[in-house]
C-alpha positions in Angstrom: -31.1 -80.9 -9.8 -33.6 -79.0 -7.6 -33.4 -77.8 -3.8 -36.1 -77.8 -1.4 -36.1 -75.6 1.6 -38.2 -73.8 4.2 -38.1 -70.1 4.8 -39.9 -67.7 7.1 -41.5 -64.3 6.6 -43.0 -61.7 8.9 -46.8 -62.5 9.6 -47.8 -58.9 9.6 -49.6 -56.7 11.9 -49.9 -58.4 15.5 -52.5 -57.5 17.9 -51.5 -57.7 21.7 -54.0 -57.7 24.4 -52.7 -57.3 28.0 -54.0 -57.6 31.6 -53.4 -55.1 34.5 -51.2 -57.2 36.6 -48.2 -57.1 34.5 -48.8 -54.0 32.5 -45.5 -53.7 30.5 -43.9 -57.3 30.8 -46.4 -59.3 29.0 -46.5 -56.5 25.9 -42.4 -56.6 25.9 -42.6 -60.6 25.7 -44.8 -60.2 22.7 -43.9 -56.9 21.0 -40.1 -57.4 21.1 -40.1 -60.9 19.5 -42.8 -59.5 17.0 -40.6 -56.6 16.1 -37.4 -58.8 15.7 -39.6 -60.9 13.4 -40.3 -58.0 11.1 -44.1 -57.5 12.4 -45.7 -54.4 13.4 -47.7 -54.2 16.7 -50.9 -52.9 18.0 -51.2 -52.8 21.7 -54.4 -52.8 23.4 -53.7 -52.6 27.2 -55.9 -53.1 30.2 -58.4 -50.1 30.9 -57.3 -50.6 34.4 -53.6 -49.5 33.6 -53.5 -47.1 30.5 -50.8 -44.6 32.0 -48.2 -47.4 32.0 -48.9 -48.0 28.4 -48.6 -44.5 27.5 -45.6 -44.1 29.2 -43.8 -47.3 27.6 -45.3 -46.4 24.1 -43.7 -42.8 24.5 -40.3 -44.2 25.3 -40.3 -46.8 22.7 -41.3 -44.1 20.1 -38.2 -41.8 20.9 -36.1 -44.7 20.0 -37.7 -45.8 16.9 -38.2 -42.6 15.6 -34.2 -42.0 15.6 -34.1 -45.0 13.4 -37.2 -44.2 10.9 -39.4 -46.8 12.4 -42.0 -45.1 14.7 -45.1 -46.3 13.0 -44.0 -50.1 13.8 -46.0 -49.8 17.1 -49.3 -48.7 17.9 -51.3 -48.2 21.0 -55.2 -48.5 21.2 -56.4 -47.4 24.8 -60.2 -47.9 25.5 -62.7 -50.0 27.0 -62.3 -53.8 26.0 -65.9 -54.0 24.7 -65.1 -51.4 21.9 -61.4 -51.5 21.3 -60.9 -55.1 22.0 -63.9 -56.5 20.0 -62.9 -54.5 16.9 -59.3 -56.0 17.1 -60.1 -59.7 17.5 -62.7 -59.2 14.6 -60.2 -57.5 12.4 -58.9 -59.8 9.2 -56.2 -57.4 9.2 -54.4 -58.8 12.3 -53.4 -62.3 11.4 -52.5 -62.9 14.9 -53.9 -61.9 18.4 -52.2 -62.5 21.4 -54.3 -62.2 24.4 -53.6 -62.6 28.2 -56.6 -62.5 30.7 -59.2 -64.4 32.1 -60.2 -68.1 30.7 -63.8 -66.4 29.7 -61.9 -63.8 27.7 -59.8 -66.2 25.9 -62.8 -68.2 25.0 -64.3 -65.1 23.2 -61.0 -64.2 21.8 -60.6 -67.8 20.4 -64.1 -68.1 18.9 -64.0 -64.5 17.4 -60.4 -64.9 15.7 -60.9 -68.7 14.9 -64.3 -67.8 13.0 -62.0 -65.8 10.6 -59.2 -68.4 10.7 -56.9 -66.1 12.2 -54.0 -67.1 14.8 -54.3 -66.7 18.7 -51.5 -66.7 21.2 -53.7 -67.4 24.6 -52.1 -67.0 28.1 -55.2 -67.4 30.3 -56.2 -68.0 33.9 -53.9 -70.4 36.3 -55.2 -72.4 39.3 -51.7 -73.6 40.3 -50.9 -76.1 42.9 -47.9 -76.8 45.2 -47.3 -80.3 46.4 -45.3 -80.8 49.7 -44.3 -84.5 50.3 -43.4 -85.8 53.8 -39.7 -85.7 52.9 -39.8 -82.1 51.7 -37.4 -79.3 53.1 -40.3 -77.5 55.0 -38.2 -74.3 55.3 -37.8 -74.1 51.8 -41.3 -75.2 51.1 -43.0 -72.4 53.2 -40.7 -69.8 51.6 -41.8 -70.8 48.0 -45.6 -71.3 49.0 -45.5 -67.8 51.1 -44.1 -65.8 48.0 -46.3 -67.5 45.4 -49.6 -66.9 47.3 -49.0 -63.6 48.8 -46.6 -61.9 46.3 -48.2 -59.4 44.1 -51.3 -59.9 46.5 -51.9 -63.1 44.6 -52.6 -61.3 41.5 -50.3 -63.2 39.3 -51.6 -66.0 36.8 -48.7 -68.2 38.3 -49.7 -67.3 41.8 -50.2 -70.5 44.4 -53.9 -71.2 44.8 -53.8 -74.6 46.1 -51.3 -76.2 48.6 -51.6 -80.0 48.5 -49.9 -81.2 51.8 -49.3 -84.9 52.5 -50.9 -86.0 55.8 -47.6 -86.9 57.9 -46.4 -83.1 57.8 -49.7 -81.2 57.3 -49.9 -80.0 60.8 -46.1 -78.6 60.9 -46.5 -77.2 57.3 -49.9 -75.3 58.3 -48.3 -74.2 61.6 -45.1 -72.8 60.0 -47.1 -71.4 57.1 -49.5 -69.3 59.3 -46.5 -68.0 61.6 -45.0 -66.6 58.2 -48.2 -65.2 57.2 -48.3 -63.3 60.4 -45.0 -61.6 59.4 -46.1 -60.4 56.0 -46.2 -56.5 56.1 -48.9 -55.1 54.1 -48.8 -51.4 53.0 -47.7 -49.2 50.2 -46.0 -51.1 47.5 -43.7 -48.2 46.9 -42.3 -48.8 50.4 -39.2 -51.4 50.0 -40.3 -52.9 53.6 -43.7 -53.9 52.1 -44.3 -57.6 51.3 -48.0 -57.4 50.1 -49.5 -54.2 48.5 -53.4 -53.7 47.6 -55.6 -55.7 45.2 -56.4 -53.8 41.8 -59.8 -52.5 42.7 -62.9 -52.7 45.2 -64.3 -55.3 43.0 -61.5 -57.6 43.4 -61.7 -57.1 47.1 -65.4 -58.1 47.1 -64.9 -61.2 45.0 -62.2 -62.2 47.6 -64.7 -61.9 50.4 -67.7 -63.7 48.6 -65.0 -66.5 47.7 -64.3 -66.8 51.3 -68.2 -67.0 52.2 -68.6 -69.6 49.6 -65.9 -71.8 50.6 -67.3 -71.8 54.2 -70.5 -72.8 52.7 -69.1 -75.7 50.9 -67.6 -77.2 54.0 -64.2 -75.4 54.0 -62.7 -73.5 57.3 -61.0 -70.4 57.5 -57.7 -70.9 59.0 -55.9 -67.4 58.8 -56.6 -63.8 57.9 -59.1 -62.9 55.1 -60.1 -59.6 56.6 -60.9 -56.6 54.6 -58.6 -53.7 55.5 -58.8 -50.0 54.2 -59.2 -49.1 50.7 -58.2 -52.2 48.7 -56.2 -53.9 51.1 -56.8 -57.2 52.6 -55.4 -59.8 54.8 -54.2 -62.8 53.1 -56.1 -65.9 53.8 -55.6 -69.5 54.4 -58.5 -72.0 54.2 -58.8 -75.7 54.8 -60.6 -77.3 51.9 -61.5 -80.6 50.7 -61.4 -82.1 47.0 -65.2 -82.2 46.4 -65.7 -78.5 46.6 -66.6 -76.8 43.4 -65.0 -73.6 44.1 -61.4 -75.3 43.8 -62.3 -75.1 40.0 -62.4 -71.3 40.1 -59.1 -69.0 39.7 -59.8 -66.3 42.8 -57.4 -63.6 41.8 -56.5 -62.5 45.4 -54.3 -63.7 48.0 -56.4 -66.9 49.0 -54.5 -70.4 49.4 -56.6 -73.6 49.8 -54.9 -76.2 51.9 -55.7 -79.9 51.2 -54.4 -82.9 52.6 -53.4 -86.1 50.8 -51.9 -89.5 51.1 -49.9 -91.0 48.1 -47.9 -89.2 45.5 -50.1 -90.3 43.0 -53.3 -88.8 44.8 -51.4 -85.7 44.9 -50.9 -85.5 41.3 -54.4 -86.4 40.6 -55.4 -83.4 42.7 -53.0 -81.2 40.8 -54.5 -82.1 37.7 -58.1 -82.2 38.8 -58.8 -78.5 37.8 -59.8 -77.1 34.4 -56.8 -74.8 34.2 -53.1 -75.9 33.7 -50.6 -73.2 33.9 -48.1 -73.8 36.7 -47.2 -76.6 39.2 -44.7 -77.5 41.9 -43.6 -80.3 44.1 -41.2 -80.2 47.3 -39.6 -83.5 47.8 -36.3 -84.9 48.6 -37.1 -88.1 46.4 -35.5 -88.3 43.0 -38.0 -90.9 42.1 -41.2 -88.8 43.2 -39.9 -85.7 41.4 -39.4 -87.7 38.1 -42.7 -89.2 38.4 -44.3 -85.5 38.9 -42.3 -84.4 35.8 -43.4 -87.5 33.6 -46.1 -88.0 31.2 -48.4 -89.4 33.9 -47.4 -86.4 36.4 -48.3 -82.8 36.2 -50.5 -81.8 33.0 -49.4 -78.1 33.3 -47.1 -76.2 31.1 -44.9 -75.4 34.0 -43.7 -78.0 36.4 -41.0 -77.1 39.1 -39.2 -79.1 41.7 -38.3 -77.5 45.1 -39.2 -74.0 43.8 -42.5 -72.4 43.7 -44.9 -72.0 41.0 -43.9 -68.4 40.1 -40.7 -66.4 39.8 -38.4 -68.5 37.9 -39.9 -69.2 34.4 -38.6 -66.0 32.6 -36.7 -66.9 29.6 -38.4 -70.4 29.2 -41.5 -71.1 27.2 -44.2 -69.4 29.5 -47.9 -71.1 29.2 -50.2 -73.6 30.0 -52.7 -76.4 28.9 -56.5 -76.9 28.9 -58.5 -73.7 30.0 -55.0 -71.8 30.2 -55.3 -71.5 26.5 -52.1 -73.6 25.0 -50.3 -70.5 23.8 -46.7 -70.0 24.8 -44.6 -66.8 25.2 -40.8 -66.7 25.1 -39.0 -70.0 25.0 -36.3 -71.2 22.5 -39.0 -71.4 19.3 -41.4 -68.5 20.5 -40.8 -66.6 17.4 -42.4 -69.0 15.1 -45.6 -67.9 16.4 -45.2 -64.5 14.8 -43.9 -65.5 11.3 -45.4 -67.6 8.4 -43.6 -70.5 7.0 -43.0 -70.8 3.3 -42.0 -74.0 1.4 -39.8 -73.2 -1.5 -38.4 -75.6 -4.5 -35.9 -74.3 -6.8 -35.4 -76.2 -10.1 -32.1 -75.7 -11.5 -32.3 -78.1 -14.5 -34.2 -78.7 -17.5 -36.1 -81.5 -16.2 -39.4 -81.4 -14.3 -39.1 -82.9 -11.0 -42.1 -84.6 -9.4 -43.1 -85.9 -6.1 -43.7 -89.9 -5.3 -41.5 -90.7 -8.7 -44.4 -89.8 -10.7 -43.7 -89.9 -14.5 -45.7 -87.5 -16.7 -43.8 -88.0 -20.1 -45.7 -86.3 -23.3 
């Protein structure tokens, strides 16, 4: 005599704050799902890449205007301390999706949480690749090289740490450094270029400072690391050890720590030892080792790959991570739920009054 069901409604205006390294993709992952869900979107792009946002906004408006819906998107270009602060504090934005550093995410979470709003946070990564003794080293070298050097190490899924089993450490490092010597550095508009520049001089300086700190903490430079002209650098490979504090930091540059280990259990412990938990990968021919890595006692990251690197294959799946990475998920089979509000409905089509738990309330 009654029907109980759930329905979903648009959440309302959604704020999207994006970083410089993927100035269009991250916005589109959020905005297109939000629009399908019936929300409007206000976009605050990185102040380092405003022109890409302006261009995309104009293209989208041309299409939306033809359908009488130009006002469902908005663009707010400006400094984070001004525009961003006002966005995250505004109660008219029930959801703020923010991509950036862990420090930025903490600020967003605190401010939005104080007004009991929702956040979708995709923050830093400190991603490790584990290479076991039985791995296909040719495959592993290609996966690590792309992950560490592609986009000049400026992806949240870039490889930061290479964990190598001792039996093949020498061979892996030798092959990897030989591959690094072949990386063509130059104008990213040239199809022959494999690695372009860092975003600005501050990023170059941060990489140089990190290299110095690694040596001070007992690490050793194996390859590269030189500052070239402008914002170009040589990708760097360093030998590190587990006790180094700098291993807990995400250096947003082509800087790869190499750490040796003994057992698979030790490698997983090293993988999970950092505050961030975005992406991870293992190269092995052992089904048992791969399944242990993917189990509940394996990688604690939001992304766990086998025989492929930490970046480049996750598009379409739920993207995001755990711990200091923020816990948010973009894309994936149920991503739309973040952009909607759920409502439980009971429709009574009788003259009786149905009550829960069998309660009788007779007058």
